[in-house]
C-alpha positions as CSV (number, residue, x, y, z in Angstrom):
1,M,119.9,59.2,106.8
2,A,122.0,58.3,109.9
3,V,120.4,56.5,112.8
4,R,121.4,57.6,116.3
5,A,122.5,55.3,119.1
6,R,120.3,54.7,122.1
7,G,121.1,56.3,125.4
8,G,121.4,59.8,126.7
9,I,118.3,61.8,127.7
10,E,115.8,59.5,126.0
11,S,116.7,56.5,128.1
12,L,116.9,58.5,131.3
13,T,113.5,60.0,130.9
14,S,111.7,56.9,129.5
15,G,110.1,56.2,132.9
16,R,111.1,52.6,132.8
17,S,114.3,51.0,133.7
18,P,115.9,49.1,130.8
19,S,115.6,45.7,132.5
20,M,111.8,46.2,132.9
21,A,111.2,47.5,129.4
22,I,109.6,45.1,126.9
23,A,112.3,44.1,124.4
24,T,111.2,44.7,120.8
25,F,114.1,44.7,118.3
26,S,114.1,44.5,114.6
27,L,117.2,43.7,112.5
28,R,118.4,45.1,109.2
29,R,121.6,45.2,107.2
30,A,123.8,48.0,108.4
31,T,124.9,50.8,106.0
32,A,127.8,53.3,106.1
33,D,125.4,55.9,107.4
34,D,125.1,53.8,110.6
35,A,128.8,54.1,111.4
36,A,128.7,56.8,114.0
37,A,125.7,55.4,115.9
38,M,127.3,51.9,115.8
39,W,130.6,53.3,117.1
40,T,128.8,55.0,120.0
41,V,127.2,51.6,120.9
42,R,130.6,50.0,120.7
43,C,132.2,52.5,123.0
44,D,129.4,52.5,125.6
45,A,129.4,48.7,125.6
46,I,133.2,48.6,126.1
47,R,133.1,51.1,129.0
48,Q,130.2,49.6,130.8
49,T,129.9,45.8,130.1
50,C,133.6,45.0,130.1
51,R,134.6,46.8,133.3
52,S,134.2,43.7,135.4
53,H,136.9,41.9,133.5
54,Y,139.5,44.6,132.4
55,P,141.3,47.5,134.0
56,V,139.6,50.8,133.6
57,E,142.7,52.4,132.0
58,M,142.8,49.7,129.3
59,L,139.1,50.1,128.6
60,E,139.4,53.8,128.2
61,R,142.2,53.4,125.7
62,W,140.1,50.8,123.8
63,A,136.9,52.8,123.9
64,A,138.6,56.2,123.2
65,T,139.7,55.0,119.8
66,P,138.2,57.5,117.3
67,L,135.9,56.2,114.6
68,P,138.1,55.0,111.8
69,E,137.6,56.6,108.4
70,T,137.4,53.2,106.9
71,F,134.6,51.9,109.2
72,G,131.8,52.9,106.8
73,R,133.5,51.0,104.0
74,R,134.0,48.0,106.2
75,I,130.3,48.0,107.0
76,E,129.6,47.9,103.3
77,D,132.2,45.2,102.5
78,E,131.5,42.8,105.3
79,Y,128.1,41.4,106.5
80,V,127.0,43.7,109.3
81,V,123.6,43.8,110.9
82,V,122.1,46.3,113.3
83,G,119.4,45.8,116.0
84,I,116.9,48.6,116.1
85,A,114.8,49.6,119.1
86,G,112.4,52.4,118.1
87,A,114.4,54.6,115.8
88,S,117.7,53.9,117.4
89,I,120.5,51.4,116.9
90,A,120.6,49.2,120.0
91,G,123.4,46.8,118.9
92,F,125.2,45.3,116.0
93,A,127.0,42.2,114.8
94,A,129.6,41.7,112.1
95,L,130.6,38.6,110.2
96,K,133.9,38.3,108.3
97,A,133.0,35.4,106.2
98,S,136.4,35.1,104.5
99,D,137.8,34.2,107.9
100,S,134.8,32.3,109.3
101,L,135.0,35.0,112.0
102,I,132.4,36.8,114.1
103,D,134.1,40.1,114.1
104,A,131.8,41.9,116.6
105,V,128.7,41.6,118.7
106,F,128.0,44.8,120.6
107,V,124.8,45.8,122.5
108,A,124.1,49.1,124.1
109,P,124.3,48.7,127.9
110,E,120.7,49.9,128.4
111,D,119.5,47.2,126.0
112,G,121.7,44.4,127.4
113,R,120.3,41.1,128.8
114,R,117.1,41.5,126.8
115,G,117.8,39.1,124.0
116,L,119.2,41.4,121.3
117,G,122.7,39.8,121.5
118,R,121.3,36.3,121.1
119,Q,119.1,37.6,118.2
120,L,122.1,39.2,116.5
121,L,124.3,36.1,116.9
122,A,121.6,33.8,115.6
123,H,121.2,36.0,112.6
124,I,124.9,36.0,111.9
125,E,125.1,32.2,112.3
126,G,122.2,31.9,109.7
127,V,124.1,34.1,107.3
128,A,127.2,32.1,107.8
129,I,125.4,28.9,107.0
130,G,124.0,30.5,103.9
131,C,127.6,31.4,102.9
132,G,128.5,27.7,103.2
133,L,130.6,28.1,106.3
134,R,130.9,25.0,108.5
135,V,132.4,26.6,111.6
136,L,132.4,30.0,113.2
137,R,135.2,31.5,115.3
138,V,135.3,34.4,117.7
139,N,137.9,36.1,119.8
140,A,135.6,36.6,122.8
141,S,136.3,39.4,125.3
142,L,136.5,37.8,128.8
143,N,133.1,39.2,129.8
144,A,131.5,37.7,126.6
145,V,132.7,34.1,127.1
146,P,129.6,33.0,129.0
147,F,127.4,34.6,126.3
148,Y,129.1,32.6,123.5
149,A,129.3,29.4,125.7
150,A,125.6,29.6,126.2
151,A,125.2,29.7,122.4
152,G,127.2,26.5,121.9
153,Y,130.7,28.0,121.4
154,E,133.6,26.1,122.9
155,S,136.8,27.6,124.2
156,I,139.8,26.7,122.1
157,S,142.6,28.8,123.7
158,E,143.3,32.0,125.6
159,G,144.9,34.7,123.6
160,I,145.5,38.4,123.1
161,Y,143.4,40.4,120.6
162,T,145.1,43.6,119.2
163,T,142.6,46.3,118.2
164,S,143.0,48.4,115.1
165,A,144.4,51.1,117.4
166,G,147.0,48.7,118.9
167,V,145.3,48.1,122.2
168,Q,145.9,44.6,123.4
169,I,143.1,42.8,125.3
170,A,142.9,39.3,126.8
171,C,140.4,37.2,124.9
172,V,139.3,33.6,124.6
173,R,139.3,32.0,121.1
174,M,136.1,30.1,120.7
175,E,134.5,28.2,117.9
176,K,131.3,26.4,117.0
177,P,130.4,24.0,114.2
178,I,127.4,25.4,112.4
179,A,126.8,23.0,109.6
180,G,127.3,19.4,108.7
């Protein structure tokens, strides 16, 4: 059964603003059935949380990328975890262990700044340690650099990340020793 993304009418009629709501998130391993809800979280996060650092036209090209047919298989092949609030996906994180790479951390804008991103990142780091990784790397979007820095990641270099749809975004390559 697919789980839907947060947002829409439910969050508008909840009676509490997201920043005032009590954060209660549970984590579970993502499945291919979560793909559409995860993609919605991704697109919403790109459009809203990245706009202070990137031109709107570029964000629209990035966010408008359709859900790839291979996304469900990628969820099954990599380690991907979702954060759940109520019955909805509020965020997700992906680890590409073969590259020691955090491939994604996205949180729905209405659930941002409530600890879910930190919870997802800590979980991914624990999984990476369990896989025997000694360092984790991330190509951080410009708006996410302070998030990763607060978690102990150090900037290595500035770069360009090219999305699967060919959209190029400025990023900061960061890394953190996690074991040893």
